[in-house]
C-alpha positions as CSV (number, residue, x, y, z in Angstrom):
1,M,-1.0,83.6,-28.4
2,P,-3.7,81.3,-27.1
3,R,-5.0,78.9,-29.8
4,R,-8.4,77.7,-30.4
5,I,-9.0,74.1,-29.9
6,W,-11.6,72.2,-31.5
7,R,-14.6,71.5,-29.3
8,K,-17.4,68.8,-29.8
9,P,-20.8,70.1,-30.4
10,P,-22.8,70.8,-26.7
11,D,-25.4,68.1,-27.9
12,E,-22.2,65.8,-28.3
13,V,-20.7,66.7,-25.1
14,L,-23.9,66.5,-22.7
15,N,-24.6,62.9,-24.5
16,E,-20.9,61.8,-23.4
17,H,-21.7,63.1,-19.9
18,L,-25.1,61.3,-19.6
19,K,-23.6,58.0,-21.1
20,N,-21.0,58.2,-17.9
21,Y,-23.9,59.1,-15.6
22,P,-27.1,59.1,-16.9
23,C,-29.5,61.5,-15.0
24,P,-33.3,61.0,-15.6
25,L,-35.4,64.3,-16.4
26,N,-37.7,63.6,-13.7
27,C,-34.8,64.0,-10.8
28,S,-35.1,67.2,-8.7
29,A,-31.4,67.0,-8.9
30,H,-31.2,67.3,-12.7
31,N,-30.7,70.7,-13.6
32,K,-27.7,71.1,-11.0
33,V,-26.3,68.2,-12.6
34,L,-26.7,69.3,-16.3
35,E,-25.1,72.3,-15.2
36,L,-22.0,70.6,-13.3
37,F,-21.6,68.7,-16.9
38,G,-21.6,72.1,-18.7
39,V,-18.1,72.8,-16.7
40,L,-16.6,69.4,-16.5
41,T,-14.1,67.8,-18.6
42,Y,-12.6,64.4,-18.3
43,D,-9.1,65.6,-20.0
44,L,-7.5,66.0,-16.6
45,A,-3.9,66.9,-18.5
46,S,-4.9,69.7,-20.6
47,E,-6.0,73.6,-19.8
48,Q,-9.4,74.2,-20.2
49,R,-10.8,77.5,-20.8
50,K,-14.6,78.4,-21.3
51,N,-14.1,80.5,-24.3
52,G,-12.4,77.3,-26.3
53,T,-8.8,78.3,-26.2
54,Q,-5.7,76.9,-24.9
55,P,-3.0,79.2,-23.7
56,P,0.7,78.7,-24.5
57,L,2.1,76.2,-21.8
58,R,3.9,79.0,-20.0
59,Q,0.6,80.6,-19.2
60,Q,-1.0,77.4,-18.1
61,M,-1.7,76.8,-14.2
62,V,0.2,73.8,-14.4
63,N,2.3,71.8,-16.6
64,G,-0.4,68.9,-16.8
65,H,1.0,66.4,-18.9
66,Q,4.6,66.6,-17.3
67,M,2.9,66.3,-13.7
68,R,1.2,63.3,-14.9
69,A,4.3,61.8,-16.0
70,L,6.2,62.7,-12.8
71,I,3.2,60.7,-10.9
72,A,3.9,57.7,-12.8
73,D,7.2,57.6,-12.3
74,F,7.3,58.4,-8.5
75,V,4.4,55.4,-8.3
76,S,6.5,53.2,-10.7
77,Y,10.1,53.8,-8.7
78,L,8.0,52.9,-5.4
79,R,6.7,49.8,-6.6
80,D,9.9,48.9,-7.7
81,G,11.6,49.8,-4.6
82,I,9.1,47.7,-2.3
83,G,9.0,44.9,-5.1
84,S,12.9,44.3,-5.1
85,G,13.5,45.0,-1.3
86,K,15.5,48.0,-1.3
87,I,13.2,49.4,0.5
88,K,14.9,47.9,3.3
89,Q,17.6,50.1,2.9
90,Y,15.5,52.8,4.8
91,P,14.8,51.2,8.2
92,N,12.2,54.1,8.8
93,L,10.4,53.3,5.6
94,Y,10.6,49.6,5.7
95,R,9.2,49.6,9.6
96,D,6.0,51.7,8.5
97,Y,5.6,49.5,5.5
98,K,5.6,46.4,7.2
99,K,3.4,47.7,10.2
100,N,0.5,49.1,7.8
101,K,0.8,49.1,4.3
102,G,-2.1,51.1,3.3
103,E,-0.9,53.7,5.8
104,F,2.2,53.9,4.3
105,I,1.1,54.1,0.9
106,G,-1.3,57.1,1.8
107,L,1.8,58.9,3.3
108,A,3.9,58.1,0.1
109,L,1.0,59.6,-2.1
110,G,1.0,62.4,0.5
111,C,4.7,62.9,-0.4
112,L,4.0,62.7,-4.0
113,C,1.2,65.3,-3.6
114,D,3.5,67.5,-2.1
115,L,6.4,67.1,-4.9
116,C,3.8,67.8,-7.5
117,F,3.4,71.2,-5.4
118,N,7.1,71.5,-5.5
119,M,7.5,71.3,-9.2
120,E,4.9,74.0,-9.8
121,Y,6.6,76.3,-7.2
122,V,10.0,75.7,-8.6
123,R,8.5,76.4,-12.1
124,R,7.9,80.0,-10.7
125,I,10.7,80.7,-9.3
126,S,12.2,84.3,-10.3
127,D,15.8,86.1,-10.4
128,H,14.8,87.7,-7.0
129,R,14.5,87.4,-3.3
130,W,16.9,84.4,-3.1
131,A,18.4,84.2,0.6
132,Y,22.2,83.9,0.9
133,C,23.9,81.6,3.4
134,N,27.6,81.5,4.2
135,E,27.1,79.5,7.7
136,H,28.4,75.8,6.9
137,G,31.6,76.6,4.7
138,A,30.2,77.1,1.3
139,P,28.5,79.6,0.1
140,R,25.0,79.0,-1.2
141,A,21.7,80.7,-2.0
142,F,18.5,79.1,-1.4
143,Y,15.0,80.1,-3.1
144,P,12.8,79.6,-0.1
145,Y,9.0,79.3,0.6
146,L,9.3,79.7,4.5
147,G,10.8,82.4,6.4
148,V,14.1,80.5,7.6
149,C,17.1,79.2,6.2
150,P,16.6,75.4,5.4
151,Q,20.0,74.5,6.1
152,C,20.4,76.7,9.5
153,I,17.1,75.8,11.1
154,L,18.1,72.4,11.6
155,T,21.3,73.3,13.9
156,A,20.0,76.8,15.3
157,D,19.2,76.8,19.0
158,K,16.6,79.7,18.6
159,P,14.5,79.8,15.2
160,H,15.1,83.6,14.9
161,K,18.8,82.6,14.2
162,A,17.8,81.3,11.1
163,A,15.2,83.7,10.2
164,L,15.5,85.6,6.9
165,G,15.3,89.1,6.3
166,T,15.6,90.1,9.8
167,I,16.9,93.5,10.8
168,A,20.6,93.9,11.7
169,R,21.2,92.8,15.3
170,S,23.0,95.0,17.8
171,D,22.3,96.0,21.6
172,T,19.5,98.1,20.2
173,Y,17.2,95.3,19.5
174,S,16.0,92.9,22.0
175,E,15.8,88.9,20.6
176,E,11.9,89.5,20.7
177,D,12.2,92.7,18.7
178,V,14.2,91.1,16.3
179,E,11.8,87.8,16.5
180,S,8.6,90.2,16.1
181,R,10.1,91.8,13.0
182,A,11.1,89.0,10.9
183,R,7.9,88.9,8.8
184,Y,8.9,87.6,5.7
185,F,7.2,84.3,5.1
186,G,9.1,82.8,1.7
187,N,8.0,83.1,-2.2
188,K,4.9,81.8,-1.7
189,I,2.3,81.8,-4.9
190,E,-1.0,83.2,-4.5
191,S,-3.6,81.0,-2.6
192,H,-6.1,81.1,-5.7
193,H,-3.1,79.1,-7.7
194,V,-2.3,76.9,-4.6
195,G,-6.0,75.7,-4.9
196,R,-6.0,75.0,-8.7
197,I,-2.5,73.3,-8.6
198,G,-3.7,71.1,-5.9
199,E,-6.9,70.3,-7.6
200,R,-5.1,69.0,-10.5
201,A,-2.3,67.2,-8.5
202,F,-5.2,65.2,-6.4
203,A,-7.3,64.2,-9.3
204,F,-4.2,62.5,-10.7
205,I,-3.6,60.4,-7.8
206,L,-7.2,59.9,-7.3
207,D,-7.6,58.6,-10.7
208,L,-4.6,56.2,-10.0
209,V,-6.6,54.9,-6.7
210,V,-9.9,54.5,-8.1
211,K,-8.6,52.8,-11.4
212,A,-6.8,50.1,-9.3
213,H,-10.2,49.1,-8.0
214,D,-12.6,49.9,-11.1
215,P,-10.7,50.2,-14.4
216,N,-14.0,51.6,-16.0
217,A,-14.1,54.6,-13.1
218,I,-13.8,58.1,-14.5
219,I,-12.3,61.0,-12.8
220,G,-13.7,64.5,-14.1
221,L,-12.2,67.9,-13.3
222,V,-14.5,71.1,-13.1
223,F,-13.0,74.1,-14.8
224,D,-15.1,76.5,-13.9
225,D,-13.4,78.3,-10.7
226,Q,-16.7,79.7,-9.4
227,H,-18.6,76.3,-9.5
228,E,-19.4,74.3,-6.0
229,V,-17.7,71.3,-7.2
230,D,-14.2,70.7,-7.8
231,A,-14.2,67.4,-9.6
232,I,-16.2,63.8,-9.7
233,C,-15.6,60.2,-9.6
234,I,-18.0,58.0,-11.4
235,S,-17.9,54.3,-11.0
236,Q,-20.6,51.6,-11.7
237,G,-23.5,54.3,-11.7
238,V,-22.8,56.1,-8.7
239,M,-21.0,60.0,-9.0
240,A,-19.4,61.2,-6.1
241,L,-18.8,65.0,-6.0
242,A,-15.5,65.9,-4.3
243,Q,-14.4,69.1,-2.7
244,I,-10.8,69.5,-3.0
245,K,-8.5,71.5,0.0
246,A,-5.0,70.6,-1.0
247,S,-2.0,72.6,-0.4
248,P,1.7,71.5,0.6
249,L,2.7,70.5,3.9
250,V,6.7,70.3,2.8
251,L,8.4,72.4,0.1
252,L,11.9,71.5,-0.8
253,P,13.6,75.1,-1.8
254,A,15.7,75.5,-4.8
255,I,19.3,76.0,-4.0
256,V,22.4,77.1,-6.3
257,D,26.0,76.8,-5.0
258,L,28.1,79.9,-5.5
259,S,31.5,79.7,-6.5
260,K,32.6,82.4,-3.8
261,P,31.3,84.2,-0.9
262,L,29.3,87.6,-1.6
263,T,30.0,90.8,-0.8
264,E,27.9,94.3,-0.5
265,G,29.4,98.0,0.4
266,S,32.7,98.1,1.9
267,L,34.1,98.2,5.3
268,E,34.6,101.6,6.8
269,R,38.0,101.2,8.3
270,T,39.7,99.6,4.6
271,G,37.1,100.4,2.2
272,L,37.5,96.6,1.4
273,P,34.4,95.0,0.4
274,A,32.2,93.8,3.2
275,P,31.1,90.2,3.3
276,K,27.6,89.9,2.8
277,R,25.2,88.8,5.8
278,S,23.9,85.4,5.7
279,H,20.3,85.2,5.8
280,T,19.7,88.4,3.4
281,F,18.4,88.3,0.1
282,T,20.3,88.3,-3.3
283,D,19.5,88.1,-7.0
284,I,20.1,85.1,-8.9
285,Q,20.4,84.6,-12.6
286,T,18.1,81.6,-12.9
287,A,19.0,81.1,-16.7
288,E,22.8,80.9,-16.1
289,Y,23.2,79.0,-12.7
290,D,22.8,74.9,-12.3
291,I,19.6,75.0,-9.8
292,G,18.8,71.8,-7.5
293,L,16.1,70.9,-5.3
294,Y,17.5,70.8,-1.9
295,I,16.6,68.0,0.9
296,P,17.6,69.5,4.1
297,L,17.9,66.3,6.4
298,S,20.2,65.0,4.3
299,N,22.0,68.3,3.0
300,A,21.7,66.8,-0.4
301,K,20.6,68.1,-3.6
302,I,18.9,66.9,-6.8
303,P,20.1,68.7,-10.2
304,L,17.5,70.5,-11.9
305,G,19.7,72.6,-14.3
306,A,19.2,76.1,-15.6
307,K,15.6,77.7,-16.0
308,R,15.4,77.9,-19.7
309,D,12.5,76.1,-21.6
310,D,8.5,75.6,-20.4
311,D,9.3,72.0,-19.1
312,F,11.8,73.3,-16.3
313,P,11.8,71.8,-13.8
314,Y,9.9,68.5,-14.8
315,A,11.9,67.4,-17.5
316,T,15.5,67.5,-16.0
317,F,14.0,66.1,-12.4
318,R,12.4,63.2,-14.2
319,Q,15.7,62.3,-15.7
320,Q,17.2,62.2,-12.5
321,L,14.5,60.3,-10.3
322,N,15.1,56.6,-9.8
323,V,14.4,54.0,-7.0
324,E,17.2,55.6,-4.9
325,V,15.9,59.4,-5.1
326,T,12.6,58.3,-4.6
327,L,12.9,56.4,-1.4
328,Q,15.4,59.4,-0.3
329,L,12.8,62.2,-1.0
330,L,10.1,59.7,1.0
331,D,12.4,58.8,3.9
332,N,12.8,62.7,3.9
333,W,9.1,63.7,3.8
334,L,8.0,61.2,6.1
335,E,10.6,62.1,8.9
336,I,9.3,65.8,8.5
337,F,5.6,64.7,8.8
338,R,6.2,62.3,11.7
339,S,7.6,65.6,13.5
340,F,4.4,67.6,12.6
341,E,1.9,65.1,13.7
342,I,3.3,65.6,17.3
343,P,1.3,68.4,19.0
344,K,3.2,71.7,18.8
345,K,3.4,72.0,22.6
346,Q,4.6,68.3,23.0
347,R,7.6,68.5,20.3
348,R,11.2,68.7,21.8
349,G,14.7,69.1,20.1
350,D,14.8,67.9,16.8
351,H,11.0,67.4,16.2
352,I,10.5,71.1,16.8
353,R,13.5,71.8,14.1
354,R,12.1,69.5,11.3
355,A,8.3,70.6,12.1
356,Y,9.7,74.4,11.4
357,L,10.2,72.6,7.7
358,T,6.5,72.9,7.2
359,C,4.0,75.2,5.7
360,G,1.6,77.5,8.2
361,W,4.0,77.5,11.2
362,G,3.2,81.0,12.2
363,S,5.6,83.8,13.1
364,P,8.3,84.3,12.3
365,I,8.7,81.1,9.9
366,D,5.7,81.1,8.1
367,D,2.0,82.5,7.6
368,N,-0.1,80.2,9.6
369,K,-2.8,80.8,7.2
370,T,-1.0,78.5,4.7
371,K,-1.3,75.5,6.6
372,A,-1.6,72.0,4.7
373,G,-5.1,70.7,3.6
374,L,-7.5,70.6,6.4
375,A,-4.8,71.5,9.1
376,R,-6.0,75.0,8.3
377,S,-9.2,75.9,10.1
378,D,-10.9,77.7,7.1
379,N,-10.4,74.9,4.8
380,M,-12.0,72.3,7.3
381,M,-15.2,74.4,7.9
382,K,-15.5,75.4,4.1
383,G,-15.1,71.6,3.1
384,T,-17.7,70.8,5.9
385,Y,-20.0,73.0,4.2
386,A,-19.5,71.9,1.0
387,S,-20.1,68.6,2.1
388,L,-23.6,69.4,3.5
389,K,-24.6,71.3,0.7
390,Y,-23.8,68.4,-1.8
391,G,-26.0,66.6,0.6
392,A,-29.1,68.8,0.6
393,Y,-28.7,69.9,-3.1
394,Y,-27.3,66.9,-5.1
395,S,-28.0,63.4,-2.8
396,A,-31.0,64.4,-0.8
397,E,-32.6,65.5,-4.3
398,C,-31.4,62.4,-6.3
399,I,-34.0,60.4,-7.4
400,R,-32.1,56.9,-7.6
401,R,-29.9,57.9,-4.5
402,T,-26.7,57.7,-6.5
403,I,-24.9,60.6,-5.7
404,R,-22.4,60.8,-3.0
405,S,-20.2,63.6,-1.4
406,G,-16.5,63.4,-0.7
407,L,-14.2,66.0,1.2
408,F,-10.5,65.5,-0.3
409,A,-7.5,66.8,1.2
410,N,-3.6,65.8,1.2
411,I,-3.3,66.2,5.0
412,D,-6.1,65.9,7.5
413,P,-5.7,68.1,10.7
414,A,-3.0,65.4,12.1
415,H,-2.4,66.3,15.7
416,Q,-5.4,68.5,15.8
417,Y,-8.0,65.7,14.6
418,A,-9.6,65.4,17.5
419,D,-10.4,68.9,17.9
420,Y,-11.5,69.5,14.6
421,L,-13.1,66.2,13.0
422,E,-13.2,62.9,15.2
423,K,-16.9,64.0,16.7
424,L,-18.2,64.8,13.1
425,E,-17.1,61.9,11.1
426,D,-20.5,59.8,11.3
427,I,-23.0,62.4,11.7
428,R,-26.0,61.7,10.1
429,W,-28.8,64.3,9.3
430,G,-32.5,64.4,7.6
431,H,-35.0,67.1,6.8
432,G,-37.4,68.0,9.3
433,Q,-40.4,67.2,6.8
434,D,-39.1,63.5,6.9
435,F,-39.4,62.9,10.7
436,K,-42.7,61.7,12.1
437,E,-43.6,61.8,15.7
438,L,-44.6,58.8,17.4
439,K,-46.3,58.6,20.8
440,S,-46.4,55.5,23.0
441,R,-47.6,55.8,26.9
442,G,-47.2,59.5,26.8
443,A,-43.9,59.4,25.5
444,S,-42.7,61.0,22.4
445,R,-40.2,60.2,20.1
446,Q,-39.0,61.3,16.4
447,V,-38.7,58.5,13.6
448,I,-36.9,58.6,10.2
449,D,-36.8,56.1,7.4
450,S,-33.1,55.5,7.0
451,D,-33.3,56.0,3.3
452,N,-33.8,59.8,4.1
453,L,-30.7,60.0,6.3
454,I,-27.4,61.6,4.9
455,Y,-24.2,61.6,5.9
456,L,-22.4,64.8,6.8
457,F,-19.4,63.0,5.5
458,D,-19.6,60.2,2.8
459,S,-16.3,60.3,2.8
460,V,-13.1,62.4,4.1
461,F,-10.4,61.1,2.0
462,T,-6.8,62.3,3.0
463,F,-3.8,60.8,2.5
464,N,-2.7,60.1,6.1
465,R,-6.2,58.9,7.1
466,Q,-9.7,58.0,5.4
467,I,-13.2,58.2,6.7
468,L,-15.5,56.1,4.5
469,N,-18.6,55.9,5.9
470,D,-20.4,54.9,2.6
471,S,-20.0,51.5,1.0
472,D,-19.7,52.5,-2.6
473,M,-16.7,55.1,-1.5
474,R,-15.0,52.4,0.4
475,R,-15.0,49.9,-2.3
476,L,-12.7,52.7,-4.4
477,W,-10.5,54.5,-2.0
478,R,-9.2,51.6,0.1
479,L,-5.4,52.0,0.1
480,D,-4.1,48.6,1.2
481,S,-6.1,46.6,-1.5
482,F,-4.4,49.7,-3.6
483,V,-1.0,48.6,-2.9
484,D,-1.6,45.0,-3.7
485,K,-3.1,46.0,-7.1
486,L,0.0,48.2,-7.7
487,L,2.3,45.5,-6.9
488,K,0.7,42.7,-8.8
489,G,1.1,45.0,-12.0
490,R,-2.8,46.3,-12.4
491,L,-1.4,49.7,-12.9
492,D,1.2,49.1,-15.0
493,D,-0.3,50.0,-18.7
494,I,-1.7,53.2,-16.8
495,L,1.8,54.1,-15.5
496,A,3.7,53.5,-18.6
497,N,0.7,55.4,-20.9
498,W,1.6,58.5,-18.4
499,Q,5.0,58.7,-18.7
500,Q,4.9,59.3,-22.7
501,A,4.4,63.0,-21.9
């Protein structure tokens, strides 16, 4: 049963918000700011409901305390891997770190964000729709989020040969027919849930980044799904409104090793049990099997145990996590990302196969509406409108000019960046009433004070690329200085506190 939680009186809550960000009564944005404060919490780890109840953990959208602890574990082990020099054992990682440590840490945070998604996806696995595979000498079952066998896709010469849930192949069907009917897109969760998970994971990671630069900075999360703002960041009297468009790029499937091959039905000639065909579906009793998290590129797995308690899979996964596992996960993720960022038509060989392990590929692998972050055009368009609205209804109306806007995502359009974002990134706009016409020697021009110009994007912050037009946001979001502060121990106390889930 949901339990009612103690809530502060409304006046006390409002005073707390106004202490963090004072908004004058005579400000044109005052009413919208107060409305925002009414649906805002600074307790990022706890589930908030408008009716004042806290549901049981199994009914909460995310396991917030465990997710935050996992983020602290991962960042701590990454810090240790860099500081100890163990990163040198992974040539690709070390090369990228030496080339540009800011870009490297951003991609590491992108991997971490996907890992948070992954834990929540595994948290939702059921006993049904596991994909059977006996193609590589040992029978296994995968709980996949894409429409392909994660083991076979890396060796198949054509993707439909690794597709799951296809019709039986015979001379009756062409390869094109088989491929067109392979419409299983994996055990995805609802897009609404993906959005809420992404907001929470991103807010946690963003909290670390900003506190490395300003220990007094505050991240707040909006708990009303219908509100136009997802989160805020307050630092030194400036408030940034965040629109978050986070969705996973790489999801590692769950796996169980089977003691013997599976059978189904019987052979017509002999009546003996017929071997079950690979890439068809089966049921797995998740409370009885030792489940693992499968790492495709190294054909390895991380033990998670059976699904028996509310902290599954976080608790057992955190027990397995160390410097080596952290670097292995990052190495796997980064290699897949490097294939993903190559334009589709330019991918060849292994780059094609690795890219099949990313979300949103399209038929027969995945639904292309599930592309990661801003790589989905709908997210890019909705995020652009949100940034424009924040500018018009908050920033331009703010009497003190202390409200900023930010579009946040785990991944930007990557190989489609030039088509989606490049020519938009430095646009500034103003209201027609603020332009003045000046005529000189028969020529006419429009002039506007610079204070009345608003950036379309004060910031577009993604883990693989940052657009930082606003100086206040540039101060908080720089990832190269985040690495320095992490290695110098500026975040040690926060990380240690978060790890006490």
